[in-house]
C-alpha positions in Angstrom: 8.5 3.8 -10.6 4.9 3.8 -9.5 3.3 4.0 -6.0 -0.1 2.6 -5.0 -1.5 4.4 -2.0 -4.2 2.6 0.0 -6.0 4.4 2.8 -8.1 2.4 5.3 -9.9 3.1 8.5 -9.8 0.3 11.0 -12.6 -0.4 13.4 -12.1 1.1 16.9 -9.2 -0.6 18.6 -8.3 -2.7 15.6 -5.4 -0.7 14.1 -2.8 -3.0 15.7 -4.5 -6.1 14.2 -4.7 -4.4 10.8 -0.9 -3.6 11.0 -0.1 -7.2 12.0 -2.2 -8.6 9.1 -0.5 -6.2 6.7 2.9 -7.3 7.9 2.3 -11.0 8.2 -0.2 -11.7 5.4 -0.2 -8.9 2.9 3.5 -8.1 2.6 4.5 -11.7 1.7 1.9 -11.6 -1.1 3.4 -8.4 -2.4 7.0 -9.5 -2.1 6.3 -12.4 -4.5 5.0 -10.1 -7.3 7.1 -9.1 -10.3 8.1 -5.5 -10.1 7.5 -5.1 -6.4 10.0 -2.7 -4.8 8.9 -1.7 -1.3 6.0 -1.3 1.1 5.3 1.3 3.8 2.6 1.4 6.4 1.9 4.8 7.9 -0.2 5.7 11.0 -1.3 8.9 12.5 -1.0 9.2 16.3 -3.9 11.7 16.4 -6.2 9.4 14.4 -4.8 5.9 15.2 -7.5 4.0 13.3 -6.4 5.6 10.0 -3.7 3.7 8.1 -2.0 4.7 4.9 -0.1 2.0 2.9 2.2 2.7 0.1 3.6 0.1 -2.2 6.2 0.8 -4.8 6.4 -0.9 -8.2 9.0 -0.7 -11.0 6.3 -0.3 -13.7 2.7 0.8 -13.8 1.9 -2.5 -15.5 3.3 -4.4 -12.5 1.1 -2.4 -10.1 -1.9 -3.0 -12.3 -1.2 -6.7 -12.6 -1.0 -7.0 -8.8 -4.2 -5.1 -8.5 -6.1 -7.5 -10.9 -4.7 -10.6 -9.3 -4.6 -9.8 -5.5 -6.5 -6.6 -4.6 -9.8 -8.4 -3.8 -8.1 -11.2 -1.9 -6.2 -8.6 0.2 -9.4 -6.4 0.7 -11.4 -9.5 1.7 -8.6 -10.4 4.2 -8.8 -7.0 5.8 -12.5 -6.3 5.6 -13.5 -7.8 9.0 -11.1 -5.3 10.7 -12.1 -2.2 8.7 -14.8 0.4 9.3 -15.2 1.1 5.6 -13.8 -0.1 2.2 -10.3 1.0 1.4 -9.5 3.7 -1.1 -6.8 3.2 -3.7 -4.8 5.6 -5.9 -1.8 5.1 -8.2 0.9 7.7 -8.6 4.1 8.1 -10.6 7.1 8.5 -8.2 9.0 11.6 -9.2 11.6 11.6 -6.5 12.8 9.2 -3.7 16.1 9.2 -1.9 15.5 5.7 -0.7 15.0 4.4 -4.2 17.6 6.5 -5.9 15.1 8.5 -8.0 15.7 12.2 -8.6 13.4 14.9 -9.9 13.6 15.5 -13.6 13.0 19.1 -14.4 11.6 19.9 -17.8 13.6 22.3 -19.9 
């Protein structure tokens, strides 16, 4: 399983609108994609304009396909509400109790 982590900084006072846009507009796009598993949006009470979004994918190829097909559409959708462009990183998921993944220890 793979995770894509997107970090964004909303304009002052816009974090609620970004959260709504993510839930109402972005999540439905992701849910229609092959290999999509889950989506989390995280916020920081001490820095409320900073949002971290994590999407989970069954295969790296699924995450990459979504990136090619929808990343710029989603980025353009959020751009008016953001202070700066989003950052994106992809990770392999090594453990997750929610998704039934356990850590594999090399011998």
